[in-house]
N, C-alpha and C positions, 0 to 999 in steps of 0.2 A: 503719694502725698505731695502737697505743695509746701513751699517754705513758710506759709502762713498758717499752718495747722489744718488746712482744708485738703480734701482729696480731689484729684482731677482725673476725669475719664475722657477719652476720645473714642467715640463709638461709631463704627461704620454703619450708615443707614442708606436707604435709597435716595435720600436728599443729599448725602455726602457725610463727611465727618461731623458729628454732632458733639460739641464739647459740653461737659457737665463739671461744675466746680461746686463743692459743698461739703457739708458735714452734718451728722445727725446722731443724736442720743436722746432717748425718751426722757422727758422732763427737764432736759437741759438746753435743747435747742436743735431745730432743724432749719438749715439754710441751704437752699439749692439754687444755683445760678446757671443760666444759659447765656453766657456773655455774647454769643453771636446774635442773639435775638433781643438783648437788653431786658431779659426776663428773669425774675426771681420767683421760684415756686416755694413760697413761705420764706419769711425773714425772721427766724426765731432768735437770732443773736446779731448784735452789731458786728460788722466787719468792714474793713476798708475797701473791699471789693464790691460792697453792696450799693453805695450811692450811684454808681454808673448805670444801674438798672432803671429803665424808664417805666417799666410795668412790674408791679409787685403783686403777687397773689397772697392773700391771707386765708388759708383753707378753713380755719376756725379760730375761735378766740382764745385758746389756751396760750399761756405766756411763752411756752417753748416754741410757739409758731408765730407769735406777733411781737416778741421781745425786742426785735431790731427795727421796727417800723418808725419809731420816734427818731432814732439815730439816722436812719435813711432819709427821712423827710428833712431833718435839721441840717444834715450835711449837704444835701442838694441845695437848700436855701443858702447856706453859708458860702458854698462854692459857685453860686449863680449858675446852676446846671440846668435851669429851665423847668417847665412843668412836667408832671409825671402822673401816673395812675396807680391807685391802690384798689384792687378788686377783692371784695369780701362777700361772704354770704349775707343775703338781705337781712336775716335775723339779727345780725350784729352791726349793721351799717351805722345806726345811730350812735351806738356806744363807741365805735372806732372813730367816728367823726368827732365826738366829744373828747376822746383820748388825744387825738392829734391837736385839736384846738387848745387843750390844756397844756400840752408840751410847748406849743408856740407861745402861749401866754406866759408861761414860766420863763421862757427865754427872753421875753420882753420885746419880741420882734413882730413882724407882720405874719399873718396866717400863711401857712405853708402852701406852696403852689402845687398841691396834690388834689387831683380829682378822685373822689371816692366813688367807685362803681359798685352798686349793689347787684349781685348776681344770684340767679336761681338755677336749680337743676334744669338742664335743657337749654339754657340761654347760651348765646354765642357772643364772642368779642373779637373783632378784627385786631390782629397783632401787627401785621404788615400786609402788603398787597397779596402775597400768596400764602400767608399763614393766618390761622384762626384758632381761637380757643373755644372749646365747648365744655360746659360744666356738668357734673353729675354728682348726685348725693352718695355719700358713703354711709356705712353703718357704725360710725363712731357714736359715743354717748352724748355728744352735743352736736348742734347743726354743723355739718362739715361738707365741703365741696371738694371733690376731686376735679382734675382738669385734663382735657384731652387736646393735644396739639395736632391740628389738622393742616396738611400741606396740600394746596390746590394748584393744579396746572392744567394745560390743555394739550391733548394729543391729536394728531391727525386722524380723521375718521378712517377706520380700517378699509372701507371700500375705495378710498382714494390712494391707497398705497400703490406706488409704481407710476402714478401720474407725473408728468413733467411739471416743473414749478410754475410755468406760465399758465398751464391749464388750471392749476389750483388757484392761482392769483385771479384768473378770470371768474372762477366760481365765487370767490370772495367778493369781487367787485359787483357781481350780479346779486349779491345779498344772500347767497346760498351758504349754508354752514359747511365749514371745512374741518372743524375740530370739535372735540367733545371734552367736557370737563372730567378730570380724573382727580380723585381725592384720596389721600393716604393718611391713615392714623399714625402719625410719626412717633408720638410719645404720650403716655398716660401717667399722670401723677396721682396716686390714690390717697395721698395725705395719710391721716390716721383712720384706720378702718378695720373692722372685723372681716370675717370670711365672705361677706356678701359681695365684695368686689371681685371675687373669683367664681361667682355663680354663673351658670350658663346664661348668655345674653348680656352680660356685663359689658358696658362700652369700653372698659379698660382692656379687655382681653384681645382686642384686635390690633393693638398698637405694636409697632416694631420695638419700641423701648418701653418697658414697664417698670415704673418706680413704685416700689411696694414696701410697706413697713413689715418688719417681722420683729416684734418686741420681745417675745418670750420663747424659750428653747427647752425648758425642763418640764417633765410630765406634771409636776406638782403645780404648775402655773396655768394650767388650762382654764380653771375656773376664774382666775384673775383676768386672764385675757378676755374671756367672754363677758365678764362684768363691766369692763371698761372699754369694750369695743376695739380690741386690738387683735392682731394676728399672732397665732402660735405656730411654731415650726411644723407641728404635726398636721395642721390644717393645710399648710402650704405643700407639704410632702404628699398629702392625699390627692392634690390636684396638679402636681408637678408635671406629669406626663401630658396634661391637657393644655399647657400653656403654649400659645401660638406666637409669642414674642421672639424677637431675635436676640434681645438683651434683657435680662432681669437684673435690676439694680435694687438692692435691699437697703433699708433705712431703719432708724428708730430703735435700735436694740436697747433694752432696759439696762439700767445700771446694776441690776441683779446679776448680770453676766459680765465677766471680763471680756474685753474685745478679743484678746488672743484665743480665749475659749470659744467665742462665737465663730471666729474664723476657722478654727479646727472643726467645729460641728458642721459648718457650711461645706468645707472640703470633703469631709468624710460621709455626710449623710445627704445633703441636698444636691451638690454638684453632680454626683453620678446619676441622679434621678431626673435631671433636667434635659429637655431637648434643645436648650438655648444656652448662650453664654451667661455666666453668673458674675456679677460685680457687686460691690457695696460702697456706700458713702458714710459708713459709721466711723465715728472718731471718738477719742477721749479728749473732750474740751479741757483746756487749761483752767 
């Protein structure tokens, strides 16, 4: 935990140590920050760490996922932090635009310096030179986009291994290729979703770090989970051995479960079944 009520993870990846800061509880707020990238994966609650993020994703329109975007935009304006981007599903882009315009008007100031980007499943967005976000649909009960963080770099062509540097430089000057692009699915954020994100072929399954909700843990809640497009522990257990991620980070536990109870269930039932490291960013918000 951090001193601000958020949890903090430092996860080893092929890119290096990836820091995640955040907290999540179903119905109360999901806030996931990647400070190294200036990126927020949902801004469901105001927090003083949020305004520094220059790109914010709103996976869907539920208040526990967009409740902090007015604060974020307002604080950036107040502190003269410059322009930023808010990425939303295309279906709610007009409503989010109206929402932020209303906040700005109520404050009596200028419109916020926020570009609203309407995204669709399959679309991509450059985050920085070597990082790109790709969006995918989840099976929540309202239009919802998950996001896949892709890391791109170039490796020397295998057939050139062992050549001297001046030989490689000569090939490059002659306009001949010396490298090939390599892309790694570094992180997948599945937002709110049912078990469809775990189906074979899901884009989320190839990521090194998988951020996944698990809202319900008791047998009697299976029908509730299915009705509202959420994951139940039993569905995750059924697919646990198939997960290819290096780190599984769980989010979004329902208030029907005490956090200590959830942690005990994870330790006793899920952790022994996983081929990867298990973490969580679930908190009891004040």
